[in-house]
C-alpha positions as CSV (number, residue, x, y, z in Angstrom):
1,M,-25.1,71.2,-19.3
2,K,-27.7,71.1,-21.9
3,I,-30.2,68.2,-21.7
4,G,-31.0,67.1,-25.3
5,S,-34.2,65.7,-26.6
6,L,-34.7,62.4,-28.4
7,S,-34.6,64.1,-31.8
8,D,-31.1,65.3,-31.1
9,W,-29.6,61.9,-31.4
10,L,-32.3,59.8,-33.1
11,T,-31.2,60.5,-36.6
12,R,-32.2,58.5,-39.6
13,K,-28.8,56.8,-39.7
14,A,-28.8,55.9,-36.0
15,L,-32.4,54.6,-36.2
16,I,-31.5,52.4,-39.2
17,L,-28.4,51.1,-37.5
18,F,-30.4,50.3,-34.3
19,L,-33.1,48.5,-36.2
20,L,-30.6,46.4,-38.1
21,Q,-28.9,45.4,-34.9
22,L,-32.2,44.6,-33.3
23,F,-33.2,42.5,-36.3
24,F,-29.9,40.7,-36.2
25,V,-30.3,39.8,-32.5
26,I,-33.9,38.7,-32.9
27,S,-33.0,36.6,-36.0
28,L,-30.1,35.0,-34.2
29,L,-32.2,34.1,-31.2
30,G,-35.0,32.9,-33.5
31,Y,-32.7,30.8,-35.5
32,N,-31.2,29.2,-32.4
33,A,-34.7,28.5,-31.1
34,W,-35.7,27.1,-34.4
35,H,-32.6,25.0,-34.8
36,D,-32.9,23.7,-31.2
37,S,-36.2,22.1,-32.0
38,S,-36.6,18.3,-32.1
39,V,-39.7,18.4,-34.2
40,E,-38.4,16.0,-36.9
41,C,-37.0,13.6,-34.3
42,V,-40.4,13.3,-32.7
43,R,-42.2,13.0,-36.1
44,C,-39.9,10.2,-37.3
45,H,-39.4,8.3,-34.1
46,G,-43.1,8.6,-33.2
47,D,-44.1,6.8,-36.3
48,Q,-44.1,3.2,-35.1
49,K,-45.2,1.7,-38.4
50,R,-42.5,3.4,-40.4
51,L,-39.7,2.4,-37.9
52,E,-40.9,-1.2,-38.2
53,Q,-40.7,-1.0,-42.0
54,L,-37.2,0.4,-41.7
55,G,-36.2,-2.4,-39.4
56,Y,-35.6,-0.4,-36.3
57,P,-38.7,-1.0,-34.1
58,Q,-36.6,-0.5,-31.0
59,F,-36.3,3.2,-31.7
60,Y,-40.0,4.0,-31.5
61,V,-40.6,6.7,-28.9
62,T,-43.0,9.6,-28.5
63,Q,-42.6,13.0,-26.7
64,E,-45.1,11.9,-24.1
65,M,-43.2,8.6,-23.4
66,V,-39.9,10.5,-22.9
67,E,-41.4,13.1,-20.6
68,K,-43.1,10.4,-18.5
69,E,-40.2,8.0,-18.3
70,S,-37.5,10.6,-17.7
71,R,-39.6,12.8,-15.4
72,H,-38.2,15.8,-17.3
73,P,-41.2,17.9,-18.5
74,N,-40.7,19.6,-21.8
75,V,-37.4,17.9,-22.5
76,K,-36.4,17.7,-26.1
77,C,-34.5,15.0,-27.9
78,R,-31.6,17.3,-28.7
79,D,-31.2,18.2,-25.0
80,C,-29.6,14.8,-24.5
81,H,-28.8,13.5,-27.9
82,L,-27.8,16.6,-29.9
83,G,-28.0,16.0,-33.7
84,N,-30.2,18.1,-36.1
85,G,-33.8,18.1,-35.0
86,R,-34.9,20.0,-38.1
87,A,-33.4,17.7,-40.7
88,T,-35.7,15.3,-42.5
89,D,-32.8,13.3,-44.1
90,P,-31.7,10.6,-41.6
91,D,-28.0,11.1,-42.2
92,K,-28.2,14.8,-41.7
93,A,-30.4,14.4,-38.7
94,H,-28.1,11.9,-37.0
95,K,-24.9,13.8,-37.7
96,G,-23.2,14.5,-34.4
97,M,-25.9,12.7,-32.5
98,L,-25.0,11.1,-29.2
99,T,-26.2,7.6,-28.4
100,A,-25.4,4.8,-26.0
101,F,-22.9,2.4,-27.5
102,Y,-21.4,-1.0,-27.0
103,I,-17.7,-1.8,-26.3
104,N,-16.3,-5.0,-27.8
105,H,-13.4,-7.0,-26.5
106,E,-10.9,-5.0,-28.6
107,G,-12.0,-1.8,-26.8
108,E,-13.8,-0.4,-29.8
109,A,-17.0,1.5,-29.8
110,V,-19.8,-0.4,-31.7
111,E,-23.1,1.0,-32.8
112,R,-26.0,-0.7,-31.0
113,K,-28.0,-1.2,-34.2
114,K,-25.3,-3.4,-35.6
115,L,-25.6,-6.0,-32.9
116,S,-29.2,-5.7,-31.5
117,K,-32.6,-4.6,-32.6
118,K,-34.0,-4.6,-29.1
119,P,-34.8,-1.6,-26.9
120,L,-32.2,-0.5,-24.4
121,L,-33.9,-2.4,-21.5
122,P,-32.8,-5.2,-19.2
123,E,-33.2,-8.8,-20.3
124,G,-32.0,-12.2,-19.2
125,T,-31.7,-13.6,-15.7
126,D,-28.2,-12.4,-14.8
127,R,-28.8,-9.1,-13.2
128,I,-25.2,-7.8,-13.5
129,R,-25.3,-8.3,-17.3
130,E,-28.9,-7.6,-17.9
131,M,-28.2,-4.4,-19.9
132,L,-26.0,-6.2,-22.4
133,P,-27.6,-7.3,-25.7
134,H,-28.6,-11.0,-25.6
135,T,-28.8,-13.8,-28.1
136,M,-30.2,-17.3,-28.1
137,E,-27.7,-20.1,-27.5
138,N,-28.8,-23.7,-27.2
139,G,-32.3,-22.4,-26.3
140,E,-31.0,-20.1,-23.6
141,L,-30.9,-16.3,-23.6
142,V,-27.2,-15.3,-23.0
143,P,-25.2,-12.1,-23.3
144,H,-23.9,-11.3,-26.8
145,P,-20.4,-12.8,-27.0
146,E,-19.0,-9.7,-28.9
147,V,-20.0,-7.2,-26.3
148,R,-18.0,-6.4,-23.2
149,N,-19.8,-3.3,-21.9
150,V,-22.5,-0.7,-22.6
151,L,-21.4,2.9,-22.2
152,W,-23.8,5.8,-22.1
153,H,-23.6,8.8,-24.4
154,D,-21.6,11.2,-22.2
155,R,-18.4,9.2,-23.0
156,D,-15.7,9.9,-25.6
157,K,-15.8,7.0,-28.1
158,T,-12.1,7.0,-28.6
159,T,-10.8,7.1,-25.0
160,L,-14.0,5.8,-23.4
161,N,-13.5,8.4,-20.7
162,F,-16.4,10.6,-19.3
163,D,-16.3,13.7,-21.5
164,P,-17.0,17.0,-19.7
165,E,-17.5,18.8,-23.0
166,I,-20.3,16.4,-24.0
167,A,-21.8,16.8,-20.5
168,A,-21.7,20.6,-20.9
169,K,-23.8,20.4,-24.0
170,T,-26.3,18.0,-22.5
171,C,-26.8,17.4,-18.8
172,G,-24.9,20.6,-17.9
173,K,-26.4,22.9,-20.5
174,S,-28.0,26.2,-19.4
175,G,-31.5,25.5,-18.0
176,C,-30.6,21.9,-17.1
177,H,-27.9,21.0,-14.5
178,P,-25.0,23.4,-15.1
179,D,-24.3,23.9,-11.3
180,E,-24.3,20.2,-10.7
181,L,-21.8,19.6,-13.5
182,K,-19.6,22.4,-12.3
183,Q,-19.6,20.7,-8.8
184,F,-19.1,17.2,-10.2
185,K,-16.0,18.2,-12.1
186,T,-14.2,19.1,-8.9
187,T,-14.8,15.7,-7.2
188,V,-12.5,12.7,-6.9
189,M,-15.1,10.6,-8.8
190,A,-15.0,12.9,-11.8
191,T,-11.3,13.7,-11.9
192,N,-10.4,10.0,-11.0
193,F,-7.7,11.8,-9.0
194,R,-6.3,8.9,-7.0
195,Q,-5.8,6.5,-9.9
196,R,-4.4,9.2,-12.0
197,T,-1.7,9.9,-9.4
198,M,-0.4,6.3,-9.8
199,T,2.5,7.2,-12.1
200,T,4.4,3.9,-12.3
201,W,4.6,0.5,-10.5
202,L,6.8,2.1,-7.9
203,K,6.0,5.8,-7.8
204,P,4.8,7.6,-5.9
205,Y,3.1,5.1,-3.6
206,G,4.1,1.6,-4.7
207,P,2.2,-1.0,-6.7
208,Q,-1.5,-1.3,-6.8
209,N,-4.0,-3.9,-8.0
210,C,-5.2,-1.8,-10.9
211,G,-1.7,-1.0,-12.0
212,P,-0.4,2.5,-12.8
213,S,-2.2,5.1,-14.9
214,F,-0.9,3.8,-18.2
215,A,-1.8,6.6,-20.6
216,D,-4.5,8.7,-18.9
217,V,-4.6,12.5,-18.6
218,L,-2.6,13.8,-15.6
219,P,-4.4,14.4,-12.3
220,A,-6.1,17.7,-11.8
221,E,-8.2,19.4,-9.2
222,V,-10.9,20.1,-11.8
223,L,-11.8,17.9,-14.8
224,K,-11.2,19.7,-18.0
225,E,-10.4,17.1,-20.6
226,T,-10.6,13.6,-21.9
227,G,-7.7,12.1,-23.9
228,F,-4.5,10.3,-23.6
229,S,-1.2,11.4,-22.1
230,F,2.1,9.4,-22.5
231,K,4.1,11.1,-19.7
232,N,3.4,8.1,-17.4
233,T,4.1,5.7,-20.3
234,E,7.6,7.1,-20.5
235,E,8.1,6.7,-16.8
236,I,6.7,3.2,-16.7
237,N,9.1,2.1,-19.4
238,K,12.0,3.1,-17.3
239,E,11.0,0.4,-14.8
240,L,10.4,-2.3,-17.5
241,N,12.7,-4.7,-19.2
242,V,10.4,-4.8,-22.3
243,P,8.9,-1.8,-24.1
244,L,5.4,-0.7,-23.5
245,T,4.4,1.1,-26.7
246,K,1.9,3.9,-26.9
247,D,-0.6,1.7,-28.6
248,Q,-0.3,-0.9,-25.9
249,A,-0.6,1.8,-23.2
250,M,-3.7,3.2,-24.8
251,A,-5.3,-0.3,-25.0
252,K,-4.8,-0.8,-21.3
253,Q,-6.0,2.7,-20.5
254,K,-9.3,2.5,-22.5
255,F,-10.5,-0.5,-20.4
256,C,-9.5,1.4,-17.2
257,N,-11.5,4.4,-18.4
258,A,-14.6,2.4,-19.1
259,C,-14.8,1.5,-15.4
260,H,-14.9,5.1,-14.1
261,A,-18.1,7.1,-13.8
262,G,-19.8,10.1,-15.3
263,C,-23.2,11.7,-14.8
264,L,-25.3,9.1,-16.6
265,D,-23.6,6.1,-15.0
266,C,-25.4,7.1,-11.8
267,H,-28.6,8.8,-12.9
268,Y,-29.6,7.0,-16.1
269,T,-31.6,4.0,-14.9
270,P,-33.6,2.3,-17.8
271,D,-35.8,-0.6,-16.6
272,R,-38.8,-2.6,-17.8
273,K,-41.3,-0.8,-15.6
274,R,-40.4,2.8,-16.3
275,G,-38.9,2.5,-19.8
276,A,-35.7,3.2,-21.8
277,H,-35.6,6.9,-20.9
278,A,-35.8,6.5,-17.1
279,F,-33.7,8.7,-14.8
280,S,-33.3,8.6,-11.1
281,N,-32.6,11.6,-8.9
282,K,-31.3,9.3,-6.2
283,P,-29.2,6.5,-7.8
284,P,-30.3,3.0,-6.8
285,S,-27.6,0.7,-5.4
286,E,-27.4,-1.3,-8.6
287,T,-26.0,1.6,-10.5
288,C,-23.1,1.8,-8.1
289,G,-22.4,-1.7,-9.2
290,G,-22.5,-0.8,-12.9
291,G,-26.2,-1.0,-13.5
292,G,-26.2,-4.4,-15.2
293,R,-23.5,-3.5,-17.7
294,N,-21.1,-6.3,-16.8
295,T,-18.6,-6.9,-14.0
296,S,-16.0,-4.3,-15.1
297,M,-18.1,-1.2,-14.5
298,C,-18.0,1.2,-11.5
299,H,-17.9,-0.6,-8.1
300,A,-18.3,-4.0,-9.7
301,G,-14.7,-3.7,-10.6
302,S,-13.3,-2.0,-7.4
303,S,-15.6,-3.5,-4.8
304,H,-16.8,-6.9,-6.1
305,S,-13.5,-7.9,-7.7
306,R,-10.7,-6.0,-5.9
307,R,-12.1,-5.6,-2.4
308,G,-14.2,-8.8,-2.5
309,E,-17.3,-7.0,-1.2
310,T,-20.9,-6.8,-2.3
311,Y,-23.9,-4.7,-1.2
312,V,-26.6,-5.9,-3.5
313,G,-25.5,-9.6,-3.3
314,G,-26.5,-12.4,-5.6
315,D,-25.4,-11.7,-9.2
316,Y,-23.7,-8.5,-7.9
317,S,-20.9,-10.4,-6.4
318,I,-17.9,-12.3,-7.8
319,P,-18.2,-15.3,-7.6
320,T,-22.0,-14.9,-7.6
321,G,-24.2,-15.9,-4.6
322,M,-22.8,-13.7,-1.9
323,K,-25.4,-12.6,0.7
324,A,-26.7,-9.1,0.3
325,D,-25.9,-6.5,2.9
326,V,-28.6,-6.4,5.7
327,H,-29.2,-2.7,4.9
328,Y,-29.9,-3.4,1.2
329,K,-32.5,-5.9,2.3
330,K,-34.2,-3.1,4.1
331,N,-34.3,-1.0,1.0
332,I,-31.5,1.3,2.1
333,H,-29.4,2.4,-0.8
334,C,-25.8,3.4,-1.0
335,T,-26.4,7.2,-1.2
336,D,-28.6,7.0,2.0
337,C,-25.4,6.4,4.0
338,H,-22.7,7.7,1.7
339,T,-23.9,11.2,1.4
340,T,-22.7,14.2,-0.7
341,G,-19.8,16.2,0.7
342,E,-18.9,19.8,0.6
343,R,-17.9,19.8,-3.0
344,G,-21.4,19.0,-4.0
345,M,-22.8,16.7,-6.7
346,G,-20.7,13.5,-6.9
347,D,-18.6,14.2,-3.8
348,M,-19.6,10.9,-2.3
349,Q,-18.3,10.4,1.2
350,R,-16.4,7.1,1.7
351,K,-17.1,6.9,5.4
352,A,-20.7,6.4,6.5
353,N,-21.8,7.3,10.0
354,C,-23.7,4.4,11.6
355,Q,-24.8,6.7,14.5
356,D,-27.2,8.5,12.1
357,C,-29.5,5.4,12.5
358,H,-28.0,3.3,15.3
359,I,-27.7,5.9,18.0
360,G,-28.0,3.6,21.0
361,I,-25.8,1.0,19.5
362,Q,-23.1,3.5,18.6
363,E,-23.0,5.0,22.1
364,A,-22.9,1.5,23.7
365,H,-20.1,0.5,21.3
366,E,-18.0,3.6,22.1
367,K,-18.0,2.7,25.8
368,S,-17.3,-1.0,25.3
369,V,-14.1,-3.1,25.2
370,H,-14.4,-3.1,21.4
371,K,-14.6,0.7,21.1
372,N,-11.4,0.7,18.9
373,L,-13.0,-1.9,16.5
374,E,-14.8,-0.6,13.4
375,C,-18.4,-2.0,12.9
376,A,-17.5,-3.7,9.6
377,A,-14.6,-5.6,11.2
378,C,-17.1,-7.7,13.2
379,H,-20.0,-7.8,10.7
380,I,-18.2,-9.1,7.6
381,N,-17.8,-12.8,7.5
382,E,-16.2,-13.5,4.1
383,L,-14.7,-11.7,1.1
384,R,-14.6,-12.8,-2.6
385,G,-13.3,-11.6,-5.9
386,Y,-9.7,-11.8,-7.0
387,Q,-7.6,-14.1,-4.8
388,V,-4.3,-13.9,-6.8
389,V,-3.2,-11.4,-9.4
390,V,-0.4,-11.8,-11.9
391,W,0.7,-9.3,-14.5
392,G,2.5,-10.7,-17.6
393,P,2.6,-11.0,-21.4
394,G,-0.7,-11.7,-23.1
395,L,-3.4,-10.2,-25.3
396,V,-5.1,-6.8,-24.4
397,A,-7.7,-5.6,-26.9
398,G,-6.7,-8.6,-29.1
399,K,-3.1,-7.6,-29.4
400,Q,0.1,-8.6,-27.7
401,N,0.8,-6.5,-24.6
402,P,3.4,-7.0,-21.8
403,M,0.9,-5.7,-19.2
404,K,-1.9,-8.3,-19.4
405,K,-3.6,-8.6,-16.0
406,Y,-4.4,-12.2,-15.0
407,S,-6.8,-11.6,-12.2
408,L,-9.6,-14.1,-12.7
409,Y,-8.5,-16.2,-9.8
410,Y,-12.0,-15.9,-8.5
411,G,-12.8,-17.3,-5.1
412,V,-13.7,-16.8,-1.5
413,Q,-11.6,-16.0,1.6
414,G,-12.5,-15.8,5.2
415,P,-12.8,-14.8,7.9
416,P,-11.4,-11.4,6.9
417,M,-8.1,-10.3,8.3
418,L,-8.2,-7.6,11.0
419,M,-5.6,-4.8,10.9
420,K,-5.1,-1.4,12.3
421,D,-5.6,1.6,10.0
422,Q,-3.5,4.9,10.0
423,K,-5.3,6.0,13.1
424,G,-5.1,2.8,15.0
425,K,-8.7,1.7,14.3
426,W,-9.2,-2.1,13.7
427,I,-10.6,-2.7,10.2
428,A,-11.5,-5.7,8.1
429,V,-9.2,-6.2,5.1
430,K,-8.8,-8.5,2.2
431,V,-5.2,-9.7,1.7
432,F,-4.0,-11.3,-1.5
433,P,-0.7,-11.9,-3.4
434,H,0.3,-9.9,-6.4
435,A,3.2,-10.2,-8.9
436,T,4.2,-8.4,-12.1
437,G,6.9,-9.6,-14.4
438,N,9.6,-7.8,-16.5
439,I,10.6,-5.4,-13.8
440,K,14.1,-3.9,-14.5
441,P,15.4,-2.6,-11.2
442,E,16.1,-4.7,-8.1
443,V,13.4,-3.6,-5.6
444,P,14.0,-4.0,-1.9
445,A,11.3,-4.9,0.6
446,S,9.2,-2.1,2.1
447,D,10.1,-0.7,5.4
448,G,7.1,-2.2,7.1
449,L,3.4,-1.9,6.2
450,Q,2.8,1.2,3.9
451,F,-0.4,3.3,3.5
452,R,-0.6,5.0,0.1
453,W,-2.6,7.9,1.6
454,K,-1.1,8.8,5.0
455,N,-4.0,11.0,6.1
456,G,-6.7,8.4,5.7
457,E,-8.2,9.4,2.4
458,T,-8.2,5.6,1.7
459,R,-7.2,2.8,4.1
460,D,-5.6,0.4,1.7
461,P,-2.1,-0.5,2.7
462,Y,0.5,-2.6,0.8
463,Y,3.8,-4.3,1.4
464,I,6.5,-4.8,-1.3
465,V,8.1,-8.2,-0.7
466,G,10.8,-7.5,-3.3
467,T,11.9,-8.7,-6.8
468,F,12.7,-12.3,-7.6
469,E,13.8,-14.3,-10.6
470,A,11.7,-16.7,-12.5
471,P,12.5,-18.9,-15.6
472,S,11.4,-16.0,-17.8
473,N,9.9,-12.5,-17.8
474,N,13.0,-11.2,-15.9
475,R,12.5,-10.0,-12.4
476,H,9.1,-10.3,-10.8
477,L,7.9,-7.7,-8.4
478,L,5.9,-9.3,-5.5
479,W,3.7,-7.5,-3.0
480,F,0.8,-7.9,-0.6
481,E,-2.3,-6.2,-1.9
482,I,-4.4,-5.2,1.1
483,Q,-7.9,-3.7,0.6
484,N,-10.1,-2.3,3.3
485,A,-13.6,-4.0,3.2
486,S,-16.8,-2.3,4.3
487,H,-19.6,-4.7,3.1
488,P,-21.7,-6.8,3.3
489,Y,-22.9,-6.3,6.8
490,G,-24.3,-9.5,8.4
491,K,-24.4,-11.3,11.6
492,G,-21.4,-10.5,13.8
493,R,-18.4,-12.8,13.9
494,S,-17.8,-15.2,16.9
495,C,-15.4,-14.1,19.6
496,G,-13.2,-17.1,18.9
497,S,-12.7,-16.1,15.2
498,C,-10.7,-13.1,16.4
499,H,-9.2,-13.8,19.8
500,R,-6.7,-16.5,18.9
501,D,-2.9,-16.8,19.1
502,K,-2.8,-16.1,15.4
503,Q,-5.2,-14.9,12.7
504,V,-5.7,-17.5,9.9
505,V,-7.6,-16.7,6.7
506,T,-8.3,-19.4,4.2
507,S,-8.6,-18.7,0.5
508,R,-9.9,-21.0,-2.2
509,W,-10.2,-20.1,-5.9
510,E,-10.7,-21.2,-9.5
511,Y,-8.8,-19.8,-12.5
512,E,-11.3,-18.6,-15.0
513,D,-9.3,-16.4,-17.4
514,D,-9.7,-17.3,-21.1
515,Q,-5.9,-16.7,-21.6
516,G,-2.9,-18.4,-20.3
517,A,-4.0,-21.9,-19.2
518,A,-5.5,-24.4,-21.7
519,D,-7.9,-25.6,-19.0
520,S,-9.3,-24.1,-15.8
521,F,-7.6,-25.2,-12.6
522,S,-8.3,-24.5,-8.9
523,G,-6.3,-23.9,-5.8
524,G,-5.9,-22.0,-2.6
525,Y,-3.7,-20.8,0.3
526,S,-3.8,-19.6,3.8
527,I,-2.8,-16.2,5.3
528,V,-1.3,-16.5,8.8
529,A,-0.7,-13.4,10.9
530,D,0.6,-13.1,14.5
531,K,2.9,-11.0,16.6
532,N,5.9,-12.1,14.4
533,G,4.4,-11.0,11.1
534,M,2.2,-12.1,8.2
535,K,2.8,-14.8,5.6
536,I,1.0,-16.7,2.9
537,V,1.4,-20.4,3.3
538,N,0.3,-23.6,1.5
539,M,-0.1,-22.0,-1.9
540,H,-1.3,-24.9,-4.0
541,Y,-3.3,-25.9,-7.1
542,K,-5.1,-29.1,-8.1
543,G,-4.6,-31.0,-11.3
544,A,-2.2,-29.9,-14.1
545,I,-1.5,-26.4,-15.4
546,T,-1.1,-26.6,-19.1
547,P,-0.1,-23.4,-20.8
548,M,-1.8,-22.5,-24.1
549,P,0.4,-22.4,-27.2
550,G,2.5,-19.2,-27.0
551,Y,2.2,-18.8,-23.3
552,K,4.5,-19.8,-20.4
553,T,3.4,-20.7,-16.9
554,E,5.2,-17.6,-15.5
555,D,3.1,-15.4,-17.7
556,F,-0.1,-16.1,-15.8
557,A,0.9,-18.2,-12.7
558,S,4.3,-17.0,-11.7
559,W,3.3,-17.4,-8.1
560,I,4.2,-21.1,-8.5
561,Y,7.8,-20.2,-8.3
562,F,7.4,-17.9,-5.3
563,R,5.1,-19.8,-3.0
564,D,7.1,-19.1,0.2
565,K,8.1,-15.5,-0.6
566,W,5.0,-13.6,0.6
567,Q,6.2,-12.7,4.1
568,M,5.9,-9.4,5.9
569,P,7.3,-8.3,9.3
570,G,5.2,-6.6,12.0
571,D,2.8,-7.4,14.8
572,F,-0.6,-8.4,13.3
573,S,-1.9,-10.2,16.4
574,V,-5.3,-9.3,17.9
575,P,-4.7,-8.4,21.6
576,S,-6.2,-11.0,23.9
577,E,-5.6,-11.0,27.6
578,K,-6.6,-14.6,28.5
579,E,-8.2,-13.7,31.8
580,K,-10.1,-10.8,30.4
581,Y,-11.1,-12.8,27.3
582,R,-12.5,-15.7,29.5
583,K,-14.5,-13.1,31.5
584,Y,-16.1,-11.5,28.5
585,S,-16.6,-14.7,26.7
586,A,-18.6,-16.1,29.6
587,L,-20.5,-12.9,29.9
588,S,-21.3,-13.0,26.1
589,Q,-22.6,-16.5,26.5
590,Q,-24.8,-15.5,29.4
591,I,-26.2,-12.5,27.5
592,G,-27.0,-14.8,24.5
593,K,-29.0,-17.1,26.8
594,E,-30.8,-14.2,28.4
595,L,-31.8,-12.8,25.0
596,Q,-32.9,-16.2,23.7
597,L,-35.4,-16.4,26.5
598,L,-36.6,-12.9,25.9
599,D,-37.0,-13.5,22.2
600,R,-39.7,-16.1,22.9
601,V,-41.5,-13.9,25.3
602,V,-41.4,-10.5,23.6
603,V,-42.7,-11.8,20.2
604,K,-46.1,-12.1,21.9
605,K,-46.0,-8.4,23.1
606,D,-47.3,-5.3,21.3
607,K,-45.2,-3.4,18.8
608,K,-44.1,-0.7,21.3
609,V,-42.6,-3.3,23.6
610,Q,-41.0,-5.1,20.6
611,K,-39.4,-1.9,19.5
612,Q,-38.0,-1.2,23.0
613,Y,-36.6,-4.7,23.1
614,K,-35.0,-4.3,19.7
615,E,-33.2,-1.2,21.0
616,L,-32.2,-3.1,24.2
617,K,-30.9,-6.1,22.2
618,G,-28.7,-3.8,20.0
619,V,-27.1,-2.2,23.1
620,A,-26.7,-5.6,24.9
621,L,-24.9,-7.2,22.0
622,H,-22.5,-4.2,21.6
623,N,-21.6,-3.6,25.2
624,E,-21.3,-6.7,27.5
625,A,-20.6,-4.6,30.6
626,L,-23.9,-2.8,30.3
627,A,-26.0,-5.7,29.0
628,I,-27.0,-7.7,32.1
629,G,-28.1,-4.6,34.0
630,A,-30.1,-3.4,31.0
631,I,-31.7,-6.7,30.5
632,R,-32.8,-7.0,34.1
633,E,-34.2,-3.4,34.1
634,F,-36.2,-4.3,30.9
635,R,-37.6,-7.4,32.6
636,T,-38.6,-5.5,35.7
637,K,-40.2,-2.7,33.7
638,Q,-42.2,-5.1,31.5
639,G,-43.1,-7.5,34.4
640,L,-41.3,-10.4,32.8
């Protein structure tokens, strides 16, 4: 075969064609590089005097400020905000630009500049609302009354969902975090998989506090879209006596979507110290609670309100004032314990392993009489948040809707109920009554306690009591909502709070919803559980309940007609052999006295001895059988 030379194929025509192609490729790459510039963004927003003259001093920023605050060297404005970084005309420059935005009480996206001329930084004294815009009212700085939430710019402004397409152009673009975005889109957090499987009030698992997935996209293994789907809406309507329109379903869904997280909800962390462009590689615990963007974001909704927990404490609890978890006080953040799973970024593990830190305590506990008791079951003393939830007619996004959730029966219950999970482990739970009106079919009681996820993906059971008639709103579906609680860890419960003939949990609450009742009212109930079952007793309220014009009592307080209905069969007693209990109770008291004596002595010793004593104390308090011997051995070794 003849081997040709360069001149055999490098004809004038071929050379011209090659050069034209090369010119086209270089031009295209050059144009993209030129267009990707943020030079005009920097020129305009770096001119502080000009921005003040235009009336937007809050938008002053320089390239140096952004790089320092974000800890992203060489980052450009367009990397996060898109827009046209070469345009000098503001309208052209801002076309398609992404920004953080407010959500009003009608579920509409509102431009920040229309309501506030302050930088996107915390203000005010209420930590859980510090990122909302504030106004002066009676000489006091308060959150702006028209703003419900702040959403970051990786959200769709119509659905309020996290938008993977926006993320692919920003956080997940080539050269930034494409692998992390790819991983995140496969996680339960991104796909919102569990909530999206809630098809109707009854299918496939039964009712749940947040309600069904009213108009969300269908569940998928990988997040691919944001939008609305009305497949569930059609199925929900089959169970209702009144129609739920598509517009009403969308109104409900938008507020649900605002709660669920995307990339920036965890990693964008503006603060006064670092600035408005601050990011955190490891999210601080406050971002898990919504990062100061009100009580209906992230775990402020699911944990503070529904489960009644807190980790941060204080303003990050509902009602406020709950004590912070002992781990938070030691600067341990959520992601230190809830690590990333095999799916990668965002695959946060629900279960934390205490043994990673408390090796001696865990080993002692596993050999103790309480080995089948989860740590949180002993170390949580009260739960807050919703105490009653009623679904009925009302306003959602400013318009009539048959599925208004009257959940602001805020209060405190304690001590937490103890219950076995799917694997027989004793856990702490919050139990509270639920009802929803306008249910069409007659629904029988559940066949015992039910777990929505049989394999333990979550440990939140429920029990359907059945359907009952009220003066209006047709049949009302009643159920026990039961939520597994994991925080806040504090001092352990007393032996007597568990080992009794029956478990008794007391709830007290105050109605704070701005719909339904003309005036706030308060009340409470008790939950009694023993070997014969569980029931809610003494449901009561103080004062008068006066409905607002256009409302009926059964819209927002239908429980008044069903006070004696919340009953569930089953054995919910805590095992307690009297002789064994007396033995261990006496032993526990003896251990307490021994440790009190050592507390006064060891405090005068060096740090090494104090550390050894701390380890001993942990073991002694978690295994009574080993405690006395271990204490005596320590005394002998230290010459005490």
